[in-house]
ZAMARGU-4260 file (C-alpha; in steps of 0.2 Angstrom, whole numbers, plus 5000, padded with zeros to 4 digits):
<rodrens>
0) 4758/5140/5001 | 4777/5136/5006 | 4775/5120/4997 | 4770/5129/4981 | 4784/5141/4984
5) 4798/5127/4987 | 4792/5120/4969 | 4795/5137/4963 | 4811/5137/4969 | 4814/5120/4958
10) 4808/5125/4945 | 4819/5142/4946 | 4834/5131/4950 | 4831/5120/4933 | 4829/5134/4921
15) 4845/5143/4927 | 4854/5126/4926 | 4847/5126/4908 | 4852/5143/4906 | 4870/5140/4913
20) 4874/5123/4902 | 4869/5134/4888 | 4883/5148/4892 | 4896/5135/4896 | 4891/5125/4879
25) 4894/5142/4870 | 4910/5147/4879 | 4919/5129/4878 | 4914/5128/4859 | 4921/5143/4856
30) 4939/5140/4863 | 4938/5121/4855 | 4935/5131/4839 | 4949/5142/4843 | 4960/5129/4849
35) 4956/5118/4833 | 4962/5135/4822 | 4979/5135/4831 | 4981/5118/4829 | 4980/5119/4811
40) 4994/5132/4810 | 5007/5120/4812 | 5013/5110/4796 | 5002/5094/4790 | 5017/5082/4798
45) 5017/5081/4817 | 5033/5085/4824 | 5043/5073/4837 | 5055/5080/4849 | 5064/5068/4861
50) 5073/5075/4878 | 5086/5063/4886 | 5087/5071/4905 | 5102/5068/4917 | 5115/5066/4907
55) 5131/5069/4921 | 5147/5062/4928 | 5138/5046/4933 | 5130/5040/4918 | 5134/5023/4914
60) 5142/5028/4895 | 5139/5007/4889 | 5121/5008/4893 | 5120/5028/4885 | 5129/5020/4870
65) 5117/5006/4868 | 5100/5019/4869 | 5108/5032/4858 | 5114/5019/4846 | 5096/5016/4843
70) 5091/5032/4837 | 5107/5033/4828 | 5102/5019/4817 | 5086/5028/4813 | 5095/5045/4812
75) 5083/5053/4825 | 5090/5068/4834 | 5088/5072/4852 | 5090/5085/4864 | 5101/5078/4880
80) 5098/5088/4895 | 5116/5088/4904 | 5121/5091/4923 | 5137/5101/4925 | 5141/5098/4942
85) 5129/5082/4947 | 5125/5078/4967 | 5129/5062/4972 | 5110/5064/4980 | 5097/5074/4971
90) 5084/5076/4987 | 5096/5088/4995 | 5110/5100/4991 | 5116/5100/5010 | 5134/5092/5012
95) 5135/5082/4996 | 5148/5078/4985 | 5148/5084/4967 | 5157/5077/4952 | 5160/5089/4935
100) 5157/5083/4919 | 5172/5087/4913 | 5181/5073/4924 | 5174/5060/4912 | 5180/5066/4895
105) 5175/5048/4887 | 5155/5053/4890 | 5161/5071/4884 | 5168/5064/4867 | 5154/5051/4864
110) 5140/5066/4864 | 5150/5078/4855 | 5152/5067/4841 | 5133/5063/4840 | 5131/5083/4841
115) 5143/5084/4827 | 5134/5072/4817 | 5117/5081/4822 | 5111/5069/4832 | 5112/5078/4849
120) 5107/5095/4856 | 5115/5101/4872 | 5105/5109/4887 | 5109/5113/4903 | 5100/5102/4916
125) 5101/5113/4931 | 5117/5115/4939 | 5118/5100/4953 | 5103/5094/4953 | 5098/5092/4972
130) 5086/5102/4979 | 5091/5118/4989 | 5089/5123/5007 | 5072/5131/5007 | 5064/5114/4999
135) 5061/5097/5004 | 5049/5084/4998 | 5039/5085/5014 | 5035/5101/5015 | 5035/5111/4997
140) 5042/5097/4986 | 5060/5098/4977 | 5068/5112/4967 | 5084/5117/4964 | 5081/5135/4962
145) 5063/5140/4968 | 5064/5155/4981 | 5083/5156/4981 | 5089/5176/4979 | 5094/5182/4962
150) 5112/5182/4965 | 5111/5165/4972 | 5105/5156/4957 | 5115/5169/4944 | 5130/5159/4953
155) 5124/5142/4951 | 5116/5142/4933 | 5133/5154/4928 | 5144/5141/4936 | 5135/5127/4927
160) 5134/5136/4909 | 5152/5139/4911 | 5156/5121/4913 | 5146/5116/4900 | 5152/5128/4887
165) 5170/5122/4892 | 5168/5104/4890 | 5158/5105/4873 | 5166/5119/4865 | 5149/5128/4859
170) 5137/5140/4868 | 5121/5133/4877 | 5106/5142/4877 | 5094/5129/4882 | 5090/5127/4901
175) 5080/5112/4908 | 5076/5115/4926 | 5077/5102/4939 | 5058/5094/4944 | 5053/5106/4932
180) 5051/5120/4944 | 5059/5138/4944 | 5055/5156/4948 | 5054/5172/4943 | 5073/5174/4949
185) 5078/5160/4937 | 5068/5168/4923 | 5078/5185/4926 | 5094/5176/4927 | 5090/5165/4911
190) 5088/5182/4901 | 5104/5190/4907 | 5114/5174/4902 | 5107/5174/4885 | 5098/5157/4885
195) 5084/5157/4873 | 5074/5141/4876 | 5067/5135/4895 | 5061/5118/4891 | 5051/5116/4907
200) 5034/5104/4911 | 5021/5116/4910 | 5013/5134/4907 | 5022/5147/4898 | 5030/5165/4902
205) 5031/5183/4898 | 5048/5184/4893 | 5052/5189/4876 | 5070/5183/4876 | 5066/5166/4884
210) 5055/5154/4875 | 5045/5141/4886 | 5042/5125/4876 | 5033/5112/4888 | 5037/5092/4886
215) 5021/5084/4883 | 5022/5066/4881 | 5031/5051/4885 | 5038/5035/4875 | 5022/5025/4880
220) 5007/5039/4873 | 5019/5039/4857 | 5017/5020/4855 | 4998/5022/4857 | 4997/5036/4844
225) 5006/5027/4833 | 4997/5011/4833 | 4980/5017/4835 | 4980/5036/4826 | 4993/5034/4813
230) 4984/5046/4802 | 4978/5059/4813 | 4992/5064/4825 | 4993/5079/4836 | 5003/5094/4830
235) 5017/5089/4841 | 5024/5077/4854 | 5038/5083/4864 | 5044/5068/4873 | 5055/5068/4889
240) 5062/5051/4895 | 5078/5046/4905 | 5091/5031/4899 | 5089/5021/4915 | 5070/5020/4912
245) 5075/5008/4897 | 5082/4993/4908 | 5085/4978/4899 | 5085/4970/4881 | 5066/4971/4881
250) 5066/4991/4883 | 5078/4991/4869 | 5066/4981/4858 | 5053/4992/4861 | 5063/5008/4857
255) 5068/5002/4843 | 5052/4995/4836 | 5043/5014/4841 | 5058/5023/4833 | 5055/5010/4818
260) 5036/5015/4815 | 5039/5033/4820 | 5052/5035/4805 | 5040/5026/4794 | 5026/5037/4796
265) 5025/5049/4782 | 5017/5061/4796 | 5031/5063/4806 | 5044/5074/4806 | 5058/5075/4820
270) 5065/5091/4828 | 5077/5098/4839 | 5071/5110/4853 | 5081/5125/4844 | 5074/5121/4827
275) 5057/5119/4834 | 5058/5135/4842 | 5062/5145/4827 | 5048/5139/4817 | 5033/5136/4827
280) 5035/5144/4843 | 5021/5158/4840 | 5008/5143/4838 | 5015/5136/4854 | 5012/5151/4865
285) 4995/5153/4857 | 4990/5135/4860 | 4997/5136/4878 | 4986/5152/4882 | 4971/5142/4877
290) 4976/5128/4889 | 4976/5142/4902 | 4960/5146/4901 | 4952/5127/4899 | 4962/5124/4914
295) 4953/5137/4922 | 4936/5129/4917 | 4942/5111/4922 | 4948/5117/4939 | 4928/5124/4942
300) 4933/5140/4948 | 4914/5147/4949 | 4909/5137/4965 | 4909/5149/4981 | 4910/5137/4995
305) 4926/5124/4996 | 4916/5110/5005 | 4905/5110/4990 | 4921/5111/4979 | 4927/5094/4989
310) 4910/5085/4988 | 4909/5086/4970 | 4926/5085/4963 | 4923/5067/4958 | 4909/5070/4946
315) 4913/5065/4929 | 4930/5064/4935 | 4936/5052/4920 | 4930/5066/4907 | 4940/5079/4916
320) 4956/5068/4916 | 4953/5064/4897 | 4951/5083/4894 | 4966/5086/4902 | 4974/5073/4893
325) 4970/5081/4876 | 4977/5097/4882 | 4991/5091/4886 | 4993/5081/4870 | 4984/5095/4859
330) 4972/5080/4853 | 4957/5090/4847 | 4947/5074/4844 | 4948/5071/4863 | 4943/5089/4866
335) 4929/5088/4855 | 4923/5071/4860 | 4923/5075/4878 | 4917/5094/4881 | 4900/5091/4882
340) 4905/5080/4897 | 4913/5096/4903 | 4898/5107/4900 | 4886/5092/4910 | 4896/5090/4926
345) 4898/5109/4927 | 4879/5109/4926 | 4878/5096/4938 | 4891/5104/4950 | 4880/5121/4948
350) 4865/5113/4953 | 4872/5105/4968 | 4879/5121/4972 | 4863/5131/4972 | 4854/5117/4978
355) 4863/5116/4995 | 4863/5134/4995 | 4842/5135/4994 | 4841/5122/5009 | 4855/5130/5020
360) 4847/5148/5017 | 4829/5144/5018 | 4834/5132/5034 | 4842/5148/5041 | 4827/5158/5036
365) 4813/5146/5043 | 4823/5144/5058 | 4825/5163/5063 | 4805/5164/5062 | 4802/5154/5078
370) 4818/5164/5087 | 4807/5176/5095 | 4822/5189/5098 | 4822/5208/5091 | 4838/5206/5083
375) 4836/5190/5074 | 4832/5200/5058 | 4847/5211/5058 | 4857/5196/5064 | 4850/5188/5046
380) 4853/5202/5036 | 4872/5205/5043 | 4876/5187/5040 | 4869/5188/5022 | 4880/5204/5021
385) 4895/5195/5025 | 4891/5181/5013 | 4889/5193/5001 | 4905/5203/5005 | 4917/5185/5004
390) 4907/5181/4989 | 4912/5198/4981 | 4931/5198/4988 | 4933/5178/4978 | 4926/5183/4962
395) 4937/5200/4961 | 4952/5189/4965 | 4947/5178/4951 | 4942/5192/4940 | 4959/5200/4943
400) 4968/5184/4940 | 4960/5177/4927 | 4950/5192/4918 | 4935/5179/4913 | 4918/5189/4915
405) 4908/5175/4910 | 4911/5166/4928 | 4900/5181/4935 | 4884/5174/4928 | 4885/5160/4940
410) 4886/5175/4954 | 4871/5183/4947 | 4861/5165/4949 | 4868/5162/4966 | 4862/5181/4971
415) 4845/5178/4963 | 4844/5161/4973 | 4847/5171/4989 | 4834/5185/4985 | 4821/5170/4982
420) 4825/5161/4999 | 4825/5180/5007 | 4806/5181/4999 | 4801/5164/5005 | 4806/5171/5022
425) 4797/5185/5022 | 4782/5178/5015 | 4783/5166/5030 | 4788/5179/5042 | 4773/5190/5037
430) 4761/5175/5037 | 4766/5169/5056 | 4763/5188/5061
</rodrens>
């Protein structure tokens, strides 16, 4: 009899896994259709934006001229992230020496000429580009602004803005946070200082004044697309690099050939951040919102036990990485190709989760059958109530943060699995009596 009921449980598990797969397929496919539609809102051409970070008083001007002369050769504009008051050590701001960009007029004059030619757009790259006293690499990661008070951040950012506007004789409205990290105080400061663009690494913000535009590619990835997918590029590629990454003649030749291929591609247009923000920001925000929904799926938020999460995180890991890459580059082909792998991996994870729950709970149920103590049934019921409360609390947090109702299908199956296991326990307990 018990073997029959266990067989029934396994059949049940197979059925709900199929239902779960269908549900996930519908959810992901719906997101894909939205994603494709939003990507098509861009122009027929792929927009390419280049951003060169860490221009400062420490920059090697001769090396910068070699790099920028290649862009000038093909008349390709780029955004430069200028550090106003650069620290000699980017790891910490404590006990450091700083150098004002205005102490190097030759650097300022060179980039001012490129700006006047329409080849450079000036962005403010933090203030000192060093990690503040609340952050270090070992504990919570480097950040110049995170967790500082509004007053501290306002002082730093406003000082930097004043330096750059004095040096280049123009208003600076693009802000690039060092280490791509900032907090709500940073955003409020940027609003009050009339910045309009926050050039970040990922995510979006709710500000109506400061628009976030995320970098999403590298020079190498652009090279891959130009070599393999010239006729079907993503809607935009925002490439961030540093001049010091291009070290020798080999790197210069690579950059020259890359820019030549991009310039000769009829489907590519080049843009600065301000122009891109003006023409495409609503589309960017829509795509990034969809990205966040996809990432919730990729993060597998529906699992109830963290040790199970750890056990199954490596399932179809390659597919998850490809999907992440597709989201980052807005490549609908990667997403369409691999979304079945996402659903299959989700189903596999779900099967493992429920199977372990069955083993765990039935083991407890059968074990308590042989414990001759009047409190064992009450103890079991209290344990189940504790698990249920924990589950409800976890799901409430997820719902408040993400608002994704379809996650609760998994909870329904979880409770059904517990109920079936409890039914088997009751039948076994009655038989023993």
